[in-house]
N, CA, C and O atoms as a GROMACS GRO file, in nm:
protein
  452
    1MET      N    1   0.085  -0.116   0.000
    1MET     CA    2   0.000   0.000   0.000
    1MET      C    3   0.090   0.124   0.000
    1MET      O    4   0.190   0.129   0.073
    2SER      N    5   0.056   0.223  -0.082
    2SER     CA    6   0.136   0.345  -0.087
    2SER      C    7   0.100   0.436   0.030
    2SER      O    8  -0.007   0.424   0.090
    3ARG      N    9   0.191   0.524   0.061
    3ARG     CA   10   0.170   0.619   0.171
    3ARG      C   11   0.125   0.752   0.114
    3ARG      O   12   0.165   0.792   0.004
    4LEU      N   13   0.042   0.820   0.187
    4LEU     CA   14  -0.004   0.952   0.149
    4LEU      C   15   0.061   1.054   0.240
    4LEU      O   16   0.058   1.040   0.362
    5TYR      N   17   0.118   1.156   0.181
    5TYR     CA   18   0.179   1.264   0.258
    5TYR      C   19   0.111   1.394   0.218
    5TYR      O   20   0.101   1.425   0.099
    6GLY      N   21   0.065   1.468   0.313
    6GLY     CA   22   0.003   1.597   0.285
    6GLY      C   23   0.107   1.704   0.264
    6GLY      O   24   0.215   1.700   0.322
    7GLN      N   25   0.074   1.800   0.179
    7GLN     CA   26   0.162   1.914   0.159
    7GLN      C   27   0.151   2.008   0.279
    7GLN      O   28   0.047   2.014   0.345
    8ALA      N   29   0.258   2.080   0.305
    8ALA     CA   30   0.254   2.178   0.412
    8ALA      C   31   0.154   2.287   0.376
    8ALA      O   32   0.152   2.335   0.263
    9VAL      N   33   0.072   2.325   0.471
    9VAL     CA   34  -0.030   2.427   0.450
    9VAL      C   35   0.027   2.561   0.493
    9VAL      O   36   0.089   2.573   0.599
   10ILE      N   37   0.005   2.662   0.411
   10ILE     CA   38   0.045   2.798   0.445
   10ILE      C   39  -0.076   2.867   0.506
   10ILE      O   40  -0.175   2.894   0.438
   11GLU      N   41  -0.066   2.895   0.633
   11GLU     CA   42  -0.177   2.956   0.706
   11GLU      C   43  -0.172   3.108   0.693
   11GLU      O   44  -0.067   3.169   0.711
   12ILE      N   45  -0.286   3.168   0.664
   12ILE     CA   46  -0.296   3.313   0.656
   12ILE      C   47  -0.346   3.369   0.788
   12ILE      O   48  -0.289   3.465   0.840
   13LEU      N   49  -0.450   3.309   0.842
   13LEU     CA   50  -0.513   3.362   0.964
   13LEU      C   51  -0.585   3.249   1.036
   13LEU      O   52  -0.656   3.170   0.973
   14ARG      N   53  -0.566   3.242   1.166
   14ARG     CA   54  -0.640   3.148   1.250
   14ARG      C   55  -0.677   3.222   1.378
   14ARG      O   56  -0.593   3.289   1.438
   15SER      N   57  -0.802   3.209   1.418
   15SER     CA   58  -0.846   3.277   1.540
   15SER      C   59  -0.959   3.197   1.604
   15SER      O   60  -1.042   3.138   1.535
   16SER      N   61  -0.960   3.197   1.735
   16SER     CA   62  -1.067   3.133   1.811
   16SER      C   63  -1.079   3.207   1.944
   16SER      O   64  -0.983   3.212   2.021
   17GLY      N   65  -1.195   3.262   1.970
   17GLY     CA   66  -1.215   3.336   2.095
   17GLY      C   67  -1.329   3.434   2.079
   17GLY      O   68  -1.429   3.404   2.015
   18SER      N   69  -1.313   3.551   2.139
   18SER     CA   70  -1.415   3.654   2.131
   18SER      C   71  -1.355   3.776   2.061
   18SER      O   72  -1.233   3.785   2.044
   19LEU      N   73  -1.442   3.870   2.022
   19LEU     CA   74  -1.396   3.992   1.955
   19LEU      C   75  -1.492   4.104   1.991
   19LEU      O   76  -1.613   4.091   1.976
   20ALA      N   77  -1.437   4.215   2.039
   20ALA     CA   78  -1.517   4.330   2.079
   20ALA      C   79  -1.584   4.396   1.959
   20ALA      O   80  -1.540   4.378   1.845
   21ALA      N   81  -1.690   4.470   1.984
   21ALA     CA   82  -1.757   4.544   1.879
   21ALA      C   83  -1.657   4.634   1.808
   21ALA      O   84  -1.581   4.707   1.872
   22GLY      N   85  -1.656   4.629   1.676
   22GLY     CA   86  -1.564   4.709   1.596
   22GLY      C   87  -1.422   4.656   1.592
   22GLY      O   88  -1.337   4.713   1.524
   23GLY      N   89  -1.394   4.548   1.665
   23GLY     CA   90  -1.260   4.489   1.666
   23GLY      C   91  -1.229   4.419   1.534
   23GLY      O   92  -1.319   4.390   1.456
   24ASN      N   93  -1.100   4.392   1.510
   24ASN     CA   94  -1.064   4.325   1.386
   24ASN      C   95  -0.948   4.229   1.406
   24ASN      O   96  -0.870   4.241   1.501
   25ILE      N   97  -0.938   4.134   1.314
   25ILE     CA   98  -0.825   4.041   1.307
   25ILE      C   99  -0.778   4.040   1.163
   25ILE      O  100  -0.856   4.063   1.072
   26SER      N  101  -0.649   4.013   1.143
   26SER     CA  102  -0.594   4.017   1.008
   26SER      C  103  -0.469   3.931   0.999
   26SER      O  104  -0.398   3.912   1.098
   27GLY      N  105  -0.442   3.880   0.881
   27GLY     CA  106  -0.320   3.805   0.855
   27GLY      C  107  -0.286   3.814   0.708
   27GLY      O  108  -0.375   3.824   0.624
   28SER      N  109  -0.156   3.808   0.676
   28SER     CA  110  -0.116   3.816   0.535
   28SER      C  111   0.004   3.725   0.508
   28SER      O  112   0.081   3.694   0.599
   29VAL      N  113   0.018   3.683   0.382
   29VAL     CA  114   0.128   3.595   0.339
   29VAL      C  115   0.160   3.620   0.192
   29VAL      O  116   0.081   3.678   0.119
   30ILE      N  117   0.278   3.574   0.150
   30ILE     CA  118   0.312   3.568   0.009
   30ILE      C  119   0.240   3.447  -0.049
   30ILE      O  120   0.244   3.339   0.010
   31SER      N  121   0.173   3.463  -0.162
   31SER     CA  122   0.086   3.357  -0.214
   31SER      C  123   0.137   3.293  -0.343
   31SER      O  124   0.063   3.218  -0.406
   32MET      N  125   0.259   3.320  -0.384
   32MET     CA  126   0.316   3.262  -0.507
   32MET      C  127   0.313   3.109  -0.498
   32MET      O  128   0.343   3.052  -0.393
   33GLY      N  129   0.279   3.045  -0.608
   33GLY     CA  130   0.278   2.899  -0.614
   33GLY      C  131   0.155   2.835  -0.554
   33GLY      O  132   0.151   2.714  -0.535
   34CYS      N  133   0.055   2.916  -0.522
   34CYS     CA  134  -0.069   2.862  -0.464
   34CYS      C  135  -0.184   2.885  -0.560
   34CYS      O  136  -0.184   2.979  -0.640
   35ARG      N  137  -0.283   2.797  -0.550
   35ARG     CA  138  -0.396   2.799  -0.642
   35ARG      C  139  -0.514   2.878  -0.588
   35ARG      O  140  -0.580   2.949  -0.664
   36SER      N  141  -0.541   2.868  -0.457
   36SER     CA  142  -0.659   2.936  -0.404
   36SER      C  143  -0.641   2.970  -0.256
   36SER      O  144  -0.557   2.915  -0.185
   37ILE      N  145  -0.723   3.064  -0.215
   37ILE     CA  146  -0.733   3.104  -0.075
   37ILE      C  147  -0.863   3.043  -0.025
   37ILE      O  148  -0.969   3.070  -0.081
   38VAL      N  149  -0.856   2.961   0.078
   38VAL     CA  150  -0.975   2.897   0.131
   38VAL      C  151  -0.988   2.928   0.279
   38VAL      O  152  -0.889   2.946   0.350
   39GLY      N  153  -1.112   2.934   0.324
   39GLY     CA  154  -1.130   2.963   0.465
   39GLY      C  155  -1.274   2.946   0.510
   39GLY      O  156  -1.366   2.929   0.431
   40ILE      N  157  -1.287   2.950   0.641
   40ILE     CA  158  -1.418   2.939   0.705
   40ILE      C  159  -1.420   3.037   0.822
   40ILE      O  160  -1.318   3.058   0.888
   41VAL      N  161  -1.536   3.095   0.845
   41VAL     CA  162  -1.550   3.187   0.958
   41VAL      C  163  -1.688   3.168   1.019
   41VAL      O  164  -1.788   3.152   0.949
   42PHE      N  165  -1.692   3.169   1.152
   42PHE     CA  166  -1.817   3.167   1.229
   42PHE      C  167  -1.809   3.278   1.330
   42PHE      O  168  -1.706   3.296   1.395
   43SER      N  169  -1.917   3.354   1.345
   43SER     CA  170  -1.921   3.459   1.446
   43SER      C  171  -2.059   3.463   1.510
   43SER      O  172  -2.160   3.444   1.442
   44SER      N  173  -2.062   3.489   1.640
   44SER     CA  174  -2.190   3.501   1.710
   44SER      C  175  -2.251   3.639   1.689
   44SER      O  176  -2.365   3.663   1.729
   45ALA      N  177  -2.177   3.731   1.628
   45ALA     CA  178  -2.227   3.865   1.596
   45ALA      C  179  -2.202   3.892   1.448
   45ALA      O  180  -2.112   3.831   1.389
   46SER      N  181  -2.278   3.980   1.389
   46SER     CA  182  -2.259   4.014   1.249
   46SER      C  183  -2.130   4.094   1.229
   46SER      O  184  -2.086   4.168   1.317
   47SER      N  185  -2.072   4.077   1.112
   47SER     CA  186  -1.953   4.154   1.077
   47SER      C  187  -1.995   4.296   1.039
   47SER      O  188  -2.114   4.327   1.030
   48LYS      N  189  -1.897   4.381   1.016
   48LYS     CA  190  -1.922   4.516   0.970
   48LYS      C  191  -1.999   4.508   0.838
   48LYS      O  192  -1.971   4.423   0.754
   49ALA      N  193  -2.096   4.597   0.821
   49ALA     CA  194  -2.179   4.597   0.700
   49ALA      C  195  -2.093   4.624   0.577
   49ALA      O  196  -2.002   4.708   0.581
   50ALA      N  197  -2.122   4.555   0.470
   50ALA     CA  198  -2.062   4.571   0.337
   50ALA      C  199  -1.920   4.517   0.324
   50ALA      O  200  -1.884   4.469   0.216
   51SER      N  201  -1.838   4.523   0.427
   51SER     CA  202  -1.699   4.481   0.408
   51SER      C  203  -1.639   4.417   0.533
   51SER      O  204  -1.520   4.432   0.559
   52GLY      N  205  -1.720   4.345   0.608
   52GLY     CA  206  -1.671   4.285   0.732
   52GLY      C  207  -1.565   4.178   0.711
   52GLY      O  208  -1.476   4.162   0.795
   53LEU      N  209  -1.574   4.106   0.601
   53LEU     CA  210  -1.474   4.007   0.567
   53LEU      C  211  -1.415   4.049   0.433
   53LEU      O  212  -1.486   4.054   0.332
   54SER      N  213  -1.286   4.078   0.431
   54SER     CA  214  -1.221   4.123   0.308
   54SER      C  215  -1.100   4.036   0.279
   54SER      O  216  -1.016   4.012   0.366
   55ILE      N  217  -1.092   3.989   0.154
   55ILE     CA  218  -0.978   3.912   0.108
   55ILE      C  219  -0.907   3.997   0.004
   55ILE      O  220  -0.960   4.022  -0.105
   56TYR      N  221  -0.788   4.042   0.038
   56TYR     CA  222  -0.710   4.131  -0.048
   56TYR      C  223  -0.603   4.051  -0.122
   56TYR      O  224  -0.552   3.951  -0.072
   57GLN      N  225  -0.569   4.098  -0.243
   57GLN     CA  226  -0.457   4.039  -0.317
   57GLN      C  227  -0.372   4.152  -0.374
   57GLN      O  228  -0.421   4.261  -0.405
   58SER      N  229  -0.243   4.124  -0.386
   58SER     CA  230  -0.146   4.226  -0.426
   58SER      C  231  -0.066   4.181  -0.548
   58SER      O  232  -0.042   4.062  -0.567
   59ALA      N  233  -0.026   4.278  -0.630
   59ALA     CA  234   0.062   4.250  -0.743
   59ALA      C  235   0.206   4.289  -0.712
   59ALA      O  236   0.295   4.268  -0.794
   60ASP      N  237   0.231   4.346  -0.592
   60ASP     CA  238   0.366   4.389  -0.556
   60ASP      C  239   0.406   4.339  -0.416
   60ASP      O  240   0.462   4.412  -0.336
   61TYR      N  241   0.374   4.212  -0.392
   61TYR     CA  242   0.413   4.142  -0.268
   61TYR      C  243   0.363   4.210  -0.141
   61TYR      O  244   0.430   4.203  -0.038
   62GLY      N  245   0.248   4.274  -0.147
   62GLY     CA  246   0.187   4.332  -0.029
   62GLY      C  247   0.222   4.476   0.000
   62GLY      O  248   0.179   4.530   0.101
   63ALA      N  249   0.300   4.541  -0.088
   63ALA     CA  250   0.329   4.683  -0.069
   63ALA      C  251   0.200   4.764  -0.085
   63ALA      O  252   0.182   4.866  -0.017
   64SER      N  253   0.112   4.720  -0.175
   64SER     CA  254  -0.022   4.778  -0.189
   64SER      C  255  -0.118   4.664  -0.219
   64SER      O  256  -0.078   4.560  -0.271
   65TRP      N  257  -0.244   4.683  -0.185
   65TRP     CA  258  -0.344   4.579  -0.206
   65TRP      C  259  -0.431   4.620  -0.324
   65TRP      O  260  -0.509   4.714  -0.314
   66ASP      N  261  -0.416   4.549  -0.435
   66ASP     CA  262  -0.472   4.590  -0.563
   66ASP      C  263  -0.611   4.535  -0.592
   66ASP      O  264  -0.683   4.591  -0.675
   67TYR      N  265  -0.650   4.428  -0.526
   67TYR     CA  266  -0.779   4.365  -0.554
   67TYR      C  267  -0.840   4.321  -0.421
   67TYR      O  268  -0.770   4.270  -0.334
   68VAL      N  269  -0.971   4.342  -0.406
   68VAL     CA  270  -1.038   4.301  -0.283
   68VAL      C  271  -1.170   4.232  -0.316
   68VAL      O  272  -1.243   4.274  -0.406
   69SER      N  273  -1.199   4.127  -0.242
   69SER     CA  274  -1.326   4.059  -0.248
   69SER      C  275  -1.386   4.071  -0.108
   69SER      O  276  -1.331   4.017  -0.012
   70ALA      N  277  -1.500   4.141  -0.096
   70ALA     CA  278  -1.558   4.169   0.036
   70ALA      C  279  -1.692   4.099   0.053
   70ALA      O  280  -1.768   4.083  -0.043
   71SER      N  281  -1.721   4.058   0.176
   71SER     CA  282  -1.846   3.990   0.211
   71SER      C  283  -1.891   4.032   0.350
   71SER      O  284  -1.815   4.090   0.427
   72VAL      N  285  -2.015   4.003   0.379
   72VAL     CA  286  -2.072   4.025   0.512
   72VAL      C  287  -2.098   3.888   0.574
   72VAL      O  288  -2.148   3.798   0.507
   73VAL      N  289  -2.064   3.874   0.701
   73VAL     CA  290  -2.090   3.750   0.774
   73VAL      C  291  -2.206   3.776   0.870
   73VAL      O  292  -2.198   3.866   0.953
   74ALA      N  293  -2.313   3.699   0.858
   74ALA     CA  294  -2.430   3.715   0.944
   74ALA      C  295  -2.406   3.653   1.081
   74ALA      O  296  -2.326   3.560   1.094
   75ALA      N  297  -2.475   3.705   1.181
   75ALA     CA  298  -2.462   3.653   1.318
   75ALA      C  299  -2.505   3.508   1.325
   75ALA      O  300  -2.599   3.465   1.258
   76ASP      N  301  -2.433   3.433   1.408
   76ASP     CA  302  -2.465   3.292   1.434
   76ASP      C  303  -2.469   3.205   1.310
   76ASP      O  304  -2.552   3.115   1.298
   77SER      N  305  -2.380   3.233   1.217
   77SER     CA  306  -2.374   3.150   1.097
   77SER      C  307  -2.228   3.127   1.059
   77SER      O  308  -2.139   3.206   1.090
   78GLY      N  309  -2.207   3.017   0.992
   78GLY     CA  310  -2.074   2.986   0.940
   78GLY      C  311  -2.072   3.007   0.790
   78GLY      O  312  -2.171   2.980   0.722
   79SER      N  313  -1.961   3.054   0.740
   79SER     CA  314  -1.948   3.077   0.596
   79SER      C  315  -1.815   3.020   0.549
   79SER      O  316  -1.713   3.036   0.615
   80GLY      N  317  -1.817   2.953   0.434
   80GLY     CA  318  -1.696   2.898   0.374
   80GLY      C  319  -1.665   2.970   0.245
   80GLY      O  320  -1.755   3.013   0.173
   81PHE      N  321  -1.537   2.982   0.215
   81PHE     CA  322  -1.494   3.059   0.098
   81PHE      C  323  -1.380   2.987   0.026
   81PHE      O  324  -1.299   2.919   0.088
   82SER      N  325  -1.377   3.004  -0.106
   82SER     CA  326  -1.265   2.960  -0.188
   82SER      C  327  -1.250   3.062  -0.299
   82SER      O  328  -1.342   3.084  -0.378
   83ILE      N  329  -1.132   3.126  -0.305
   83ILE     CA  330  -1.108   3.233  -0.400
   83ILE      C  331  -0.979   3.204  -0.475
   83ILE      O  332  -0.878   3.168  -0.414
   84GLU      N  333  -0.981   3.218  -0.605
   84GLU     CA  334  -0.863   3.194  -0.687
   84GLU      C  335  -0.754   3.296  -0.655
   84GLU      O  336  -0.782   3.415  -0.637
   85VAL      N  337  -0.629   3.248  -0.647
   85VAL     CA  338  -0.516   3.338  -0.627
   85VAL      C  339  -0.483   3.403  -0.762
   85VAL      O  340  -0.458   3.333  -0.860
   86VAL      N  341  -0.484   3.537  -0.766
   86VAL     CA  342  -0.449   3.609  -0.887
   86VAL      C  343  -0.331   3.703  -0.865
   86VAL      O  344  -0.277   3.759  -0.960
   87GLY      N  345  -0.290   3.720  -0.740
   87GLY     CA  346  -0.177   3.806  -0.708
   87GLY      C  347  -0.062   3.727  -0.649
   87GLY      O  348  -0.063   3.604  -0.651
   88ASN      N  349   0.038   3.798  -0.596
   88ASN     CA  350   0.152   3.729  -0.536
   88ASN      C  351   0.157   3.745  -0.384
   88ASN      O  352   0.251   3.698  -0.320
   89ALA      N  353   0.057   3.811  -0.327
   89ALA     CA  354   0.042   3.820  -0.181
   89ALA      C  355  -0.106   3.826  -0.150
   89ALA      O  356  -0.186   3.875  -0.230
   90ALA      N  357  -0.143   3.778  -0.032
   90ALA     CA  358  -0.284   3.776   0.008
   90ALA      C  359  -0.297   3.821   0.153
   90ALA      O  360  -0.208   3.797   0.235
   91LYS      N  361  -0.410   3.886   0.183
   91LYS     CA  362  -0.439   3.928   0.320
   91LYS      C  363  -0.587   3.906   0.347
   91LYS      O  364  -0.671   3.936   0.262
   92VAL      N  365  -0.618   3.853   0.464
   92VAL     CA  366  -0.757   3.833   0.506
   92VAL      C  367  -0.780   3.920   0.630
   92VAL      O  368  -0.703   3.914   0.726
   93THR      N  369  -0.887   4.000   0.626
   93THR     CA  370  -0.922   4.086   0.739
   93THR      C  371  -1.069   4.064   0.774
   93THR      O  372  -1.155   4.061   0.686
   94TYR      N  373  -1.097   4.048   0.904
   94TYR     CA  374  -1.234   4.038   0.954
   94TYR      C  375  -1.257   4.154   1.049
   94TYR      O  376  -1.178   4.175   1.142
   95ILE      N  377  -1.365   4.230   1.028
   95ILE     CA  378  -1.400   4.342   1.115
   95ILE      C  379  -1.538   4.315   1.174
   95ILE      O  380  -1.635   4.294   1.101
   96ASN      N  381  -1.544   4.315   1.305
   96ASN     CA  382  -1.670   4.290   1.375
   96ASN      C  383  -1.763   4.411   1.359
   96ASN      O  384  -1.718   4.524   1.340
   97GLY      N  385  -1.893   4.384   1.367
   97GLY     CA  386  -1.994   4.489   1.358
   97GLY      C  387  -2.012   4.562   1.491
   97GLY      O  388  -1.918   4.576   1.568
   98ASP      N  389  -2.133   4.608   1.516
   98ASP     CA  390  -2.164   4.692   1.632
   98ASP      C  391  -2.181   4.616   1.763
   98ASP      O  392  -2.190   4.678   1.869
   99ASP      N  393  -2.185   4.483   1.759
   99ASP     CA  394  -2.204   4.403   1.880
   99ASP      C  395  -2.079   4.320   1.910
   99ASP      O  396  -2.005   4.283   1.818
  100ASP      N  397  -2.056   4.293   2.038
  100ASP     CA  398  -1.946   4.204   2.076
  100ASP      C  399  -1.977   4.063   2.026
  100ASP      O  400  -2.091   4.019   2.029
  101ALA      N  401  -1.874   3.994   1.979
  101ALA     CA  402  -1.888   3.854   1.939
  101ALA      C  403  -1.831   3.769   2.052
  101ALA      O  404  -1.711   3.772   2.077
  102SER      N  405  -1.917   3.694   2.120
  102SER     CA  406  -1.868   3.607   2.228
  102SER      C  407  -1.796   3.485   2.171
  102SER      O  408  -1.716   3.422   2.240
  103ALA      N  409  -1.824   3.453   2.045
  103ALA     CA  410  -1.758   3.341   1.978
  103ALA      C  411  -1.720   3.382   1.836
  103ALA      O  412  -1.805   3.423   1.757
  104LEU      N  413  -1.592   3.371   1.806
  104LEU     CA  414  -1.542   3.395   1.671
  104LEU      C  415  -1.439   3.288   1.640
  104LEU      O  416  -1.341   3.272   1.712
  105ARG      N  417  -1.464   3.215   1.532
  105ARG     CA  418  -1.370   3.112   1.489
  105ARG      C  419  -1.341   3.134   1.341
  105ARG      O  420  -1.433   3.148   1.260
  106ALA      N  421  -1.214   3.136   1.306
  106ALA     CA  422  -1.175   3.157   1.168
  106ALA      C  423  -1.049   3.077   1.136
  106ALA      O  424  -0.959   3.065   1.219
  107CYS      N  425  -1.044   3.024   1.016
  107CYS     CA  426  -0.927   2.952   0.969
  107CYS      C  427  -0.914   2.980   0.819
  107CYS      O  428  -1.003   2.947   0.742
  108TRP      N  429  -0.802   3.040   0.780
  108TRP     CA  430  -0.777   3.077   0.641
  108TRP      C  431  -0.640   3.028   0.601
  108TRP      O  432  -0.544   3.046   0.675
  109TYR      N  433  -0.629   2.967   0.485
  109TYR     CA  434  -0.501   2.916   0.439
  109TYR      C  435  -0.495   2.915   0.287
  109TYR      O  436  -0.596   2.933   0.220
  110LEU      N  437  -0.375   2.893   0.233
  110LEU     CA  438  -0.355   2.883   0.090
  110LEU      C  439  -0.354   2.736   0.050
  110LEU      O  440  -0.297   2.652   0.120
  111ARG      N  441  -0.418   2.706  -0.062
  111ARG     CA  442  -0.417   2.570  -0.116
  111ARG      C  443  -0.311   2.566  -0.226
  111ARG      O  444  -0.319   2.643  -0.322
  112PRO      N  445  -0.213   2.476  -0.214
  112PRO     CA  446  -0.105   2.469  -0.314
  112PRO      C  447  -0.155   2.427  -0.450
  112PRO      O  448  -0.264   2.371  -0.463
  113VAL      N  449  -0.074   2.454  -0.553
  113VAL     CA  450  -0.107   2.415  -0.690
  113VAL      C  451  -0.106   2.264  -0.701
  113VAL      O  452  -0.132   2.210  -0.808
   0.00000   0.00000   0.00000
């Protein structure tokens, strides 16, 4: 029987705990050689309206963020995402809305080619 070895995962952002109203979490990495940005987020409070969850990509290794995909996360719900890598750096930012989140769980990473 052959052995299966997983590739090393490049983590962008991982969080588990609470987050105050208006608080934020963020993480960034160089994304060269990766196919997609994947992640999941659950929050007991809604994110900031219109842009509470933002996935940024850069064409100059994070010196500026040239492309953004933004979403809203509803209270007490989990959301999964998969976004194609088009730049050479990626950043994920979550901004809480007007209420404290007693539970916030997020895991974002790059999927290799």
